[in-house]
Steps between C-alpha positions, in 0.01 A plus 500: 500500500367810320256563782781488756706741288212749483447484877871558556498791260200657677677460835803678355278793408341516846825479692732668245725195505531454118600729211239571231317163514240616244773528234600138565142381487448671164829385346431136589211508253744516200743210503812535282437448129708285269548614143656181366186370327430842349860518378475156339176598328669813364801302379280237333304770318819677392655174375188414298490849349870494413451168322258672260669838501800440275529828307426799725488828314500736799681471832453711813716534808431702814706547811291423807666796671322721243167331578509535880417867502226493237301223672435730794211682333295786637213262568722269707634795695142601577447147631787552747780323311831661591756288317521213252811283490519301173741217416512215252486151641570235231206569266282669764481854629537546873331815634507623858241772548542709816187682620367712781133598499217602729193310388145633516155357443543584128755217480229247586358518150177299480571315828222634724627313810848648471392860444388590859805328651738710288302815579559434870856366496646725225805264494837637399709211364857488367661198343593339171356275231728242337383422147626247246390595151537411137476737206220541251481694176213642298490684170316828552367643174303800618760748370627558146803281572444182703684441825615170642433555869690308768327449832563321829279195554489438878451137594595439865504752785567507875426785738729581794384755756761709681268732695130521584351798675130509593286797602341319798599219734311191392485130556775352279283199424242722335735689263744238365266361233370844387858625466602189306202551270596865459864419418400226256283751320783754512746240364264428211463871427878544491535196272224633274663840469836338420343284229322801343810718499700468180864515606627507142355579158668425169346670198525270200411686179563184295186357665275796413143364472380825346638683195760770557628781281832431328536846347647639821789252483630578152713801410613576145761767435494614138816632340527738208132591473262735668205287605195485717467135603185339641541143629191280498453144618220263593482388864666167566483200728820315578458122470590376846319365799617398844577128497658447838690643798759315710650626827819471696517651850840507667605675820528846342356473148177415324540394135216440252517348152215588265425292191309655211287315248415606147142587407336580167463878483275475194225319690251702703454371857158379595285742696566481869830317463747614763826624352708324763467262790635542849780267600468331837757477774825387348304365203442571132188545292403225261643501150237526227503207263496731198817682596842425638801660658718733302788301349811488717818671389748272328714469811211398727506159664322259265214275601281485805648415838315349792599708802514330843292671769797612709620849572845424358355368171257792459777749575740335254242494219399866547865607502566293187210661310614843613853440379401354164214732409589832664854525637387748766796679659495510882169311510538421869579852618258734319137543401455446126276388214624343175345413163656282234605682182317259273177567691550872439565431131188284464290764675628788288478305172142405573421856604641649181323240287163576657546874519528566128732787586497779244661842475306764313737778400450837341853587397694717261858468384739782426526607135727271303650621172588243235670584172468241221651517153306342218781340301512438129387141446768263378437472126623142506199422717256657254358211295378613158413163346129466428435141596125502508378300193263655249266206446206488259172525679295180488202502259286197585235383252157518658158479329144445620353200314125481436392175668124535490293179449288442179201258494151447362360618164743800488814299568656540148458885477630523859819307420565715188464821702716364781788415257485847344515665845802295604690597181436865575618463861816310397595770254461768771724302737776466236483875436549576871805271521660665198445850645645390837814363335551821306480709821729258688760521225486880511535503882801271481667730250434803719635308803820401319550855378445632851752259643756613245426865574513455877824308481652766281383775736636308799837440336520864400410602857771276642758650265390851600503423873861385478598846390320677789603560863494249781206646699149601409400706803540551871196443723526650849236398755448667835286257701316552829322184615204509736295216638152556633392215725731237357468185711790275595394177673722259687466140384661169599671652806738251663724544802745213538472297824835637613379859442802569282341556155177630352356461155179626347348630178372849431182499295462847346161623384401827335664741260714808514472829316816622329514869418751511216659797328621386157764700309572391141817626332604381149864390474744452213398499136231236519333666795477832323388326185209337681414779746640847449367663816539410870194500726395423857179397666368399842286188506350259751572130465352208690751257646411138572721214619621234260558271798267565795669259743843569645679235707698609806743306716706655776707416803357608835653704775336412832478802726427458871432822683369472854196271480457530122623275224501638148615346174655759273587441139596698192404393153746496216440761228171390343462492121173650380406439137247753376333571166391848389177542307517632236859406432733789414536375142123497458490844645774624263337354189151624578576833663375809316818689579696225330289530186545877492874467560559245224265569203758461218564137576178396667484189284853394595449549876323168567766314300784642709324486836391141452850409614480709817301241702824307520584755773306377804475846661310624196287187496378623836664220698668658799713309749505696823688388811344581835760585760533262796200510732533456874228326699457373852245273660436472872481140615219390727671398825364395839507753782505430870359640822543376855182591678428860405869581457643528152813306419750737342639265238773490244504265203786256449520294182636150537557254217146363529289749697429857599528540877367791703683524830417771747458641844200628686432872478324605822199724438551863591 
C-alpha cells in the first residue's frame, strides 16, 4: 500500500497533478498523539502528593496568558519559532509551537549522513509542533536567595508540516526520511529549549540555605536622645526545607502548593549535602524522617485525606487548601504568590533568635535639672533606745598540765618535780582568769555608761531638732548623661502567628557616664546650723542599671506598601532603673567642700545625714522613663518573576496569609 502511495506521489510530481505531495508524505510519519495516559499519570501523581501535602505554607498562581509571551525566548526565536500558543488541558499544558526555518547542514548535528543532504537541499519548512507537557520545579540555590523555578516538561509531541521548499528538484523517495529525521531532531531541540527555559521563578527567602544579614531589615527610631546607633547581628538560617509541591492546571491558570518542613538550624549539614532537591513533574520531594511539615493553622482541615486520581478531586482539594490556608482574592484571574502568616512568624522568630541582634549606641541626653530638698527627719522615727546588751566577756579557765611520764630509778624525784610544776601552772591559770574578769567588768561598766550617754545625747538631739526648721538643705543637680558603646540586645523575640503582637526583652549591657553639677544650699535653721555656707561642684558619676532586662510587649501595625510587608510597633514608655556610684549622699558626706562648709558641726553631720538615704534620689537610685521607641521590621516575603519579567506586586493581608498579587511589567 505504501509503495503504491509513493509511486502515485512521484507521478503527481512528474505530471503536476497533485498539490505538495512531499508535505503529505512527511506528515504521515507523525500519527496523532493521545495525551490521555500522560494526563492520568499527572493526575495520579498530583493525588498522591496532595494526600501527603496537608499543610502548604506557600501557594503560587500564574495566569497562562502571562506565560505565553515569556516562553518564546531568544533562543527559540533563533531556532525559527514564531509563536507559542499555551493552554491548560485538565492537568496538562497544551503548547502549539508555530515555526518557519531554513535548515542547513549545521542542523544535522553529529549525523554525518544527513549533513550533505541538507547542504544540497537547504530545505525551508513551515509548520507547527503540538506538545503535551507537565510542569516540573527545582530549587535553585546559586544566588543569595533561592528560587523555586517552574519549567515545562514536554512529554508528547507531533509535527505538522504546512510548507516545504527545497533548493533543487529531487526524487521524493530520497528526501522523505532525511526530512523526517531532521524534523524529529528539530522537535527534540524545541522541547529541550522549552524544558530549560524557566517560565516562572518564585524567590522564597524563608528557604534560604545560606545565612543572610538581618541588620538591613530592622529600623529603630529613637526619641528624645541624640544617638549614633550601630546595629549588629549574626547571620542566620531559617529552619525550613522544601517538603513537597502539588499542581493544578486548569484552562487558564496554573496553581502550585508548596509545603515546608522544619529543620534543625543548630546542626551543621554534612559536607556535600545539597540544600534542596528538585521536584519532578507534578511531584514532591521526599520528606525527611527527622522533620515534618509546619503545623497547620487552627482552621485547617484536620487529618489526612486520600485524594482520588481524578481531575475533579484534585481541583477540589487544591481549591479547599487555598481557601483554608490562604484566602487568596481573585485567585483565578491574576498572577500571585502567598505565604501563610504563621510561616512568616516562625521564620522571623527563628531569625531573631539566631541573629543575637544588638544595638550599640553612643548617645547623650539633654541636661536635666533636678531640685531635691533634704527634709528634717521625723523625730518620732529617731530611735534613741540602746538595745545592744553590755555582756561580760567570757573568761574560760585554761591551763597546760605537765603530763610527762616517770619511770626507772629516778621515778620518785620525777613525780615530786612534776607535782610542783603543775601547782605553779595552775596558779598562773587562776591569775589569768581573775585579770580577765576584772577587765570584762570594767568594759561592761564603760559600755553601760556609753549607752546612757548616747541615749541622753540622742534624746537631747531629738528635742533640739523639734525646735528647728523643716528642711536641712536644697540639693540641685544638673545632669547630662552620656553612654559610650552601651549595648542593648534583643532577647526572646516572638511574633504571634497572626502577626498582631510582638514581645521581647531588652538586655542592656554597659554603663553610662553622668556629668553632674551639684549645688548645695542650706535651708532653715537646721541647715544653717549644720552647714553655714552654700557650695557647688561638678563631678562625674558612673551609672549602672539595677535591672538589666526590660520586658516589652506591643501591638503590631502591619504595613503593606507595594511589594513590601513591614511590621511596625511602638513600645510603651520604658522604665529604666539606674544606680549612681558614688551615691549623692556618699558624695555629700565625703566631699571636701562639704567639710569646709560645715566645720562647726562636723561631728553632728553624719548623725543628721544618716536619715537622708530614706530619699531614694540621694541614695543614688534613679528611675528614668525612656520615651516610647518606634521600630519596624521588614518581613521576608516571596517575590515572583514570569520569565525575565518582574511582577509588579502589591501585598494584601488576609486573615491567614500575606498575598502578593501583581501584573507583568514589560521590560523597557
